[in-house]
C-alpha positions in Angstrom: 5.0 -24.2 -27.7 6.0 -20.6 -27.6 5.2 -18.1 -24.8 5.4 -14.4 -24.3 4.7 -12.6 -21.0 3.1 -9.3 -20.3 3.4 -7.9 -16.8 0.2 -6.1 -15.8 1.3 -5.4 -12.2 3.6 -6.8 -9.6 1.1 -9.6 -8.9 -0.6 -10.1 -12.3 0.6 -11.3 -15.7 -0.8 -12.2 -19.1 0.9 -15.1 -20.8 0.3 -15.6 -24.6 0.7 -19.2 -25.6 1.2 -20.4 -29.2 0.6 -24.1 -29.9 2.0 -25.9 -32.9 0.4 -28.7 -35.0 1.9 -31.6 -33.0 0.4 -30.3 -29.8 -3.0 -29.8 -31.4 -3.0 -33.2 -32.9 -2.1 -34.8 -29.5 -5.1 -32.9 -28.0 -7.3 -33.9 -31.0 -6.7 -37.6 -30.3 -7.7 -37.1 -26.6 -10.7 -35.2 -27.8 -11.9 -38.0 -30.1 -11.3 -40.6 -27.3 -13.4 -38.5 -24.9 -16.3 -38.0 -27.3 -16.2 -41.6 -28.3 -17.0 -42.7 -24.7 -20.6 -41.4 -25.1 -21.1 -42.3 -28.7 -23.2 -45.3 -29.6 -21.9 -47.1 -32.7 -24.0 -49.9 -34.1 -22.2 -53.2 -33.9 -19.7 -52.0 -31.2 -19.7 -51.7 -27.5 -19.3 -48.2 -26.1 -15.7 -47.0 -26.4 -14.6 -50.1 -28.6 -15.2 -48.7 -32.1 -12.1 -47.9 -34.2 -11.0 -44.3 -33.9 -11.2 -43.7 -37.7 -14.8 -45.0 -37.7 -15.7 -42.9 -34.7 -14.4 -39.7 -36.2 -16.8 -40.1 -39.1 -19.7 -40.2 -36.7 -18.7 -37.1 -34.7 -19.4 -33.5 -35.5 -16.3 -31.6 -36.7 -17.4 -28.7 -34.6 -17.5 -30.9 -31.5 -14.1 -32.3 -32.2 -12.6 -28.8 -32.7 -14.2 -27.4 -29.5 -13.1 -30.3 -27.4 -9.6 -30.3 -28.9 -8.9 -26.7 -28.1 -10.4 -27.1 -24.6 -8.1 -30.0 -23.9 -5.1 -28.3 -25.5 -5.5 -25.2 -23.3 -5.9 -27.2 -20.1 -3.1 -29.6 -20.7 -0.5 -27.1 -21.9 -1.1 -24.4 -19.4 1.2 -25.8 -16.6 4.1 -26.1 -19.1 3.3 -22.7 -20.4 3.8 -21.1 -17.0 6.9 -23.1 -16.4 8.3 -21.9 -19.8 7.4 -18.3 -18.9 9.0 -18.8 -15.5 5.9 -17.7 -13.6 4.4 -19.2 -10.5 0.6 -18.7 -10.6 -1.4 -18.3 -7.4 -4.7 -18.3 -9.2 -5.8 -18.5 -12.9 -8.2 -15.6 -13.6 -9.2 -16.6 -17.1 -8.0 -18.0 -20.5 -9.1 -16.6 -23.9 -8.5 -18.3 -27.3 -7.4 -15.6 -29.7 -6.5 -17.7 -32.7 -7.4 -21.2 -33.8 -7.0 -23.1 -37.0 -8.1 -26.7 -36.3 -5.3 -29.2 -36.8 -2.8 -26.5 -37.6 -2.2 -23.9 -34.9 -3.7 -22.0 -32.0 -3.0 -19.2 -29.6 -4.5 -18.3 -26.3 -3.9 -15.7 -23.6 -4.1 -16.7 -19.9 -4.3 -14.1 -17.1 -3.1 -15.1 -13.6 -2.3 -13.8 -10.2 1.3 -14.6 -9.4 3.5 -14.6 -6.3 5.3 -11.2 -6.3 9.0 -10.8 -6.3 9.6 -10.3 -2.6 12.7 -8.6 -1.4 13.2 -9.1 2.4 14.7 -6.2 4.3 17.6 -6.5 6.8 16.1 -8.8 9.5 19.1 -8.4 11.8 18.8 -4.7 12.5 15.2 -4.3 13.6 14.7 -1.5 16.2 11.6 -2.9 18.0 12.1 -3.2 21.8 10.1 -5.1 24.4 8.4 -3.0 27.0 7.1 -4.8 30.1 4.8 -2.9 32.4 5.0 -3.9 36.1 1.6 -4.2 37.9 0.8 -1.2 40.0 -0.8 -1.1 43.5 -4.0 0.0 41.8 -3.9 -3.0 39.5 -3.6 -5.3 42.5 -6.4 -3.5 44.3 -8.7 -3.7 41.3 -8.2 -7.5 41.3 -8.9 -7.7 45.0 -12.1 -5.7 44.5 -13.2 -8.1 41.8 -12.6 -11.0 44.3 -14.5 -9.1 47.0 -17.4 -8.5 44.6 -17.8 -12.3 44.3 -18.5 -12.4 48.1 -20.9 -9.5 48.3 -23.8 -10.0 50.7 -27.2 -8.6 49.4 -30.1 -7.7 51.6 -33.5 -6.5 50.4 -34.3 -3.1 51.8 -37.2 -0.7 51.8 -34.9 2.3 52.2 -34.4 4.7 49.2 -31.8 3.5 46.8 -28.3 5.0 47.0 -25.0 4.6 45.2 -23.6 1.2 45.8 -27.0 -0.5 46.0 -28.3 -3.0 43.4 -31.7 -2.2 42.0 -34.0 -4.4 39.9 -35.9 -2.4 37.4 -38.2 -2.6 34.4 -37.8 0.2 31.9 -39.0 1.3 28.4 -36.9 3.9 26.5 -38.8 6.2 24.2 -37.9 9.0 21.7 -39.3 12.5 22.0 -42.3 11.5 19.8 -43.2 8.7 22.2 -41.9 5.8 20.0 -40.0 3.1 21.8 -36.6 2.5 20.4 -34.9 -0.9 19.8 -32.7 -2.1 22.7 -34.3 0.4 25.1 -36.6 -2.1 26.9 -35.9 -4.6 29.6 -37.5 -6.4 32.5 -36.0 -7.5 35.9 -32.8 -5.7 35.0 -30.1 -5.8 37.7 -28.2 -2.6 37.9 -25.6 -1.4 40.4 -26.0 2.3 41.0 -22.8 4.2 40.5 -21.3 1.6 38.1 -21.6 3.9 35.1 -23.2 1.0 33.1 -25.9 3.4 31.7 -25.7 6.7 29.9 -25.1 9.8 32.1 -28.0 10.8 34.2 -29.9 7.5 34.3 -28.4 5.9 37.4 -28.3 9.3 39.2 -32.0 9.7 38.7 -32.8 6.4 40.4 -31.0 7.4 43.6 -33.6 8.4 46.2 -36.4 6.2 44.9 -37.8 3.2 46.7 -39.1 -0.2 45.7 -42.6 0.2 44.0 -41.9 3.7 42.6 -42.8 4.4 39.0 -41.1 7.4 37.4 -39.7 8.9 34.2 -36.1 9.7 33.6 -35.2 12.4 31.0 -31.8 11.9 29.5 -29.8 13.0 26.4 -27.7 10.4 24.6 -24.0 11.3 24.2 -23.0 12.7 20.8 -20.6 9.8 20.3 -23.2 7.2 21.1 -22.7 4.2 18.6 -26.4 4.1 17.5 -26.4 7.2 15.2 -30.2 7.6 15.3 -30.0 8.2 19.1 -26.6 10.1 19.3 -27.1 13.5 20.9 -30.9 13.0 21.0 -33.2 13.4 24.1 -35.1 10.4 25.4 -37.5 9.4 28.2 -37.2 6.1 30.2 -40.4 4.9 31.9 -39.0 3.1 35.0 -40.5 0.7 37.6 -38.2 0.2 40.5 -39.1 -3.3 41.7 -36.5 -4.0 44.4 -33.6 -2.4 46.2 -30.7 -4.6 47.5 -28.2 -3.2 49.9 -24.8 -4.6 49.1 -22.2 -5.3 51.7 -18.7 -5.9 50.3 -16.3 -7.8 52.5 -13.2 -5.9 53.7 -9.9 -6.4 51.9 -8.4 -8.3 54.8 -7.1 -11.6 55.9 -10.6 -13.0 56.2 -11.2 -12.4 52.5 -7.9 -14.1 51.7 -9.0 -17.2 53.6 -12.4 -17.3 52.0 -11.2 -16.8 48.4 -7.9 -18.7 48.3 -5.5 -21.1 50.1 -3.7 -18.1 51.6 -4.0 -17.1 55.2 -3.2 -13.4 54.9 -4.2 -10.6 52.5 -0.5 -9.8 51.9 0.1 -13.4 50.6 -2.9 -13.0 48.4 -1.6 -9.7 47.1 1.8 -11.2 46.3 0.1 -14.0 44.4 -2.0 -11.5 42.4 1.1 -9.5 41.7 2.9 -12.6 40.4 0.1 -13.5 38.1 -0.3 -10.0 36.8 3.4 -9.9 36.1 3.2 -13.1 34.1 0.2 -11.7 32.1 2.0 -8.4 31.4 5.1 -10.3 30.3 3.1 -12.5 28.0 1.3 -9.5 26.5 4.6 -7.6 26.1 6.1 -10.5 24.3 3.2 -10.7 21.9 3.4 -6.9 21.2 7.2 -7.2 20.7 7.0 -10.1 18.3 4.3 -8.4 16.3 6.4 -5.2 16.2 9.4 -7.1 14.9 7.3 -8.6 12.1 5.6 -5.3 11.2 9.0 -3.6 11.0 10.4 -6.3 8.8 7.4 -6.1 6.4 7.7 -2.3 6.3 11.4 -2.6 5.4 10.7 -5.3 2.7 9.5 -4.9 -0.8 6.4 -6.9 -1.2 3.0 -6.6 -3.0 0.0 -8.8 -2.1 -1.8 -10.7 -4.8 -5.5 -9.7 -4.9 -6.5 -13.3 -4.5 -4.6 -13.6 -1.2 -6.1 -10.3 0.0 -9.6 -11.5 -0.8 -8.9 -14.8 1.1 -7.9 -12.8 4.2 -10.8 -10.5 3.9 -13.1 -13.5 3.8 -11.6 -14.8 7.0 -11.9 -11.4 8.7 -15.6 -11.1 7.7 -16.4 -14.6 8.9 -14.7 -13.9 12.3 -16.8 -10.7 12.6 -20.0 -12.5 11.7 -19.3 -15.2 14.3 -18.5 -12.5 16.9 -21.7 -10.7 16.1 -23.8 -13.9 16.3 -22.3 -14.7 19.7 -23.9 -11.4 20.9 -27.2 -12.2 19.2 -26.6 -9.7 16.4 -26.5 -9.8 12.7 -23.4 -8.4 10.9 -25.4 -5.4 9.8 -26.7 -4.7 13.4 -23.1 -5.0 14.7 -22.0 -2.4 12.2 -24.9 -0.1 13.3 -23.8 -0.4 16.9 -20.2 0.3 16.0 -21.4 3.4 14.1 -19.8 2.1 10.8 -21.2 1.8 7.3 -20.5 -1.3 5.3 -18.3 0.7 3.0 -16.2 2.0 5.9 -15.8 -1.5 7.4 -14.9 -2.9 4.0 -12.1 -0.3 3.6 -10.6 -0.9 7.0 -10.9 -4.7 6.7 -9.3 -4.7 3.3 -6.3 -2.7 4.6 -6.0 -5.3 7.4 -6.3 -8.1 4.9 -3.6 -6.6 2.7 -1.3 -6.3 5.7 -1.9 -9.9 6.7 -1.2 -11.1 3.2 2.1 -9.2 3.0 3.1 -10.5 6.4 2.4 -14.1 5.3 4.5 -13.7 2.2 7.5 -12.2 3.9 7.5 -14.7 6.7 7.1 -17.6 4.3 10.0 -16.5 2.2 12.2 -15.9 5.3 11.4 -19.4 6.5 12.3 -20.8 3.1 15.6 -18.9 2.9 16.6 -19.9 6.5 15.3 -23.5 6.0 13.0 -23.2 9.0 10.6 -26.2 9.2 8.4 -28.0 11.6 8.7 -31.8 11.8 5.7 -34.2 12.0 6.8 -35.0 15.6 6.5 -31.3 16.6 3.0 -31.1 14.9 1.8 -34.2 16.7 3.1 -32.9 20.0 1.1 -29.7 19.4 -2.0 -31.7 18.5 -1.6 -33.7 21.7 -1.5 -30.5 23.6 -4.6 -29.2 21.9 -6.4 -32.5 22.5 -5.9 -32.0 26.2 -7.1 -28.4 25.9 -10.3 -29.3 24.0 -11.0 -32.7 25.6 -14.5 -31.6 26.4 -15.4 -30.6 22.8 -16.2 -33.6 20.5 -16.3 -31.3 17.5 -12.8 -29.8 18.2 -11.3 -33.3 18.8 -12.9 -34.4 15.5 -11.4 -31.4 13.6 -7.9 -32.2 15.0 -8.0 -35.5 12.9 -8.5 -33.5 9.7 -5.4 -33.6 7.4 -6.0 -29.9 6.6 -5.9 -29.0 10.3 -2.6 -30.9 10.5 -1.2 -28.8 7.7 -2.6 -25.6 9.3 -0.9 -26.4 12.6 2.4 -27.2 10.8 2.2 -23.9 8.9 1.5 -22.0 12.2 4.5 -23.7 13.9 6.8 -22.7 11.0 5.6 -19.1 11.3 6.1 -19.1 15.1 9.6 -20.5 14.7 10.4 -17.9 12.0 9.4 -15.1 14.5 11.6 -16.8 17.1 14.4 -16.6 14.5 13.7 -12.8 14.3 13.8 -12.5 18.1 17.2 -14.3 18.3 18.6 -12.5 15.3 18.0 -9.2 17.0 19.2 -10.4 20.4 15.8 -10.2 21.9 14.9 -11.6 25.4 15.1 -15.4 25.5 11.7 -15.6 27.2 10.2 -13.9 24.1 11.1 -17.1 22.1 8.1 -19.5 21.9 9.9 -22.5 20.6 13.5 -23.8 20.7 15.9 -21.4 18.8 16.4 -22.4 15.2 19.7 -24.0 14.5 20.7 -22.9 11.0 23.7 -25.3 10.9 
């Protein structure tokens, strides 16, 4: 066997393979054996007739076609090894020359792992920035707690800001045509919340239960639904009920009702502690991502198209599931986001390429630094996940899948590799998710 390699790009090659007579004759024997299995020869059981006798019963064309097929398939791994190439995916093989029982040549095209050169991973400039919760942040949480204890009272008084109204409405374009998503019944709306487009909630103020009225509005120019953006519309509204809302004061009584604390100050301190933990966790995630992004930027790496396509497939599936959870199709989701399929594809492919490059850099760094995850670590993680998903039979079943075991193992290796980046750049200890990697 002889091989020559033509580099098409950093991630794609063509390998020309020349086979000699010995290799073809070996493949020919296998071809005859394969064809003989389905050949009925009088006086012999299937597969028991002598090879020399079987060959006479077979079509020369069938032998030749099966021989070259077997020859290509069986020699391809050795051909790549000889060419010192590591294929990620075989894109196609084409026989260019073939003289039965004498010689053959074929060209195979493949996506390969690129030659990745990792940048200096010890001099990354990313820094962690932790934001402390403000008094306003704490008050916002207190207001959310207070909202859970709002007392509602039906009133005949005209609606005012802060009241909850229950309404039916139909939204129509200028031509009187009702538009999709503009109709609802028994809709609960807090006036002054800003949940609707400008002018809608303000127009309800002053009306009483039982009133029917029209509201003229203009959709904002940046409204996601392009057919409505900047356009006037009329909402036919029936105000069915007005509820006065009495929020509890942010005092000790609220603390006692909503928690195990006796004073509002104790509750505030607890909220501040929890917000600080959340902010720290978020800051660590941002910091770790920044370290990885900087390393990838400083490295020389190209992403094979097959890996980019795989990532794009995952991204699209996530988007489809997210849209379905809101009762939307993928196309409807794009319409609401004001995106065309081509615009989404372009952005998603850029993200997919970045993810593929990141995976390659981290995998190589893990390999170089001999960072691994033991089966014991994986099983410990699975035990943790079992406790987390103990109410989901489907999730528990998935955790028994060998593929899931390998996925978790790969994820642990990546996490530990990012931990290695944190420690190599003298990052904060609490930004390390696992135990520091001991290179020794």
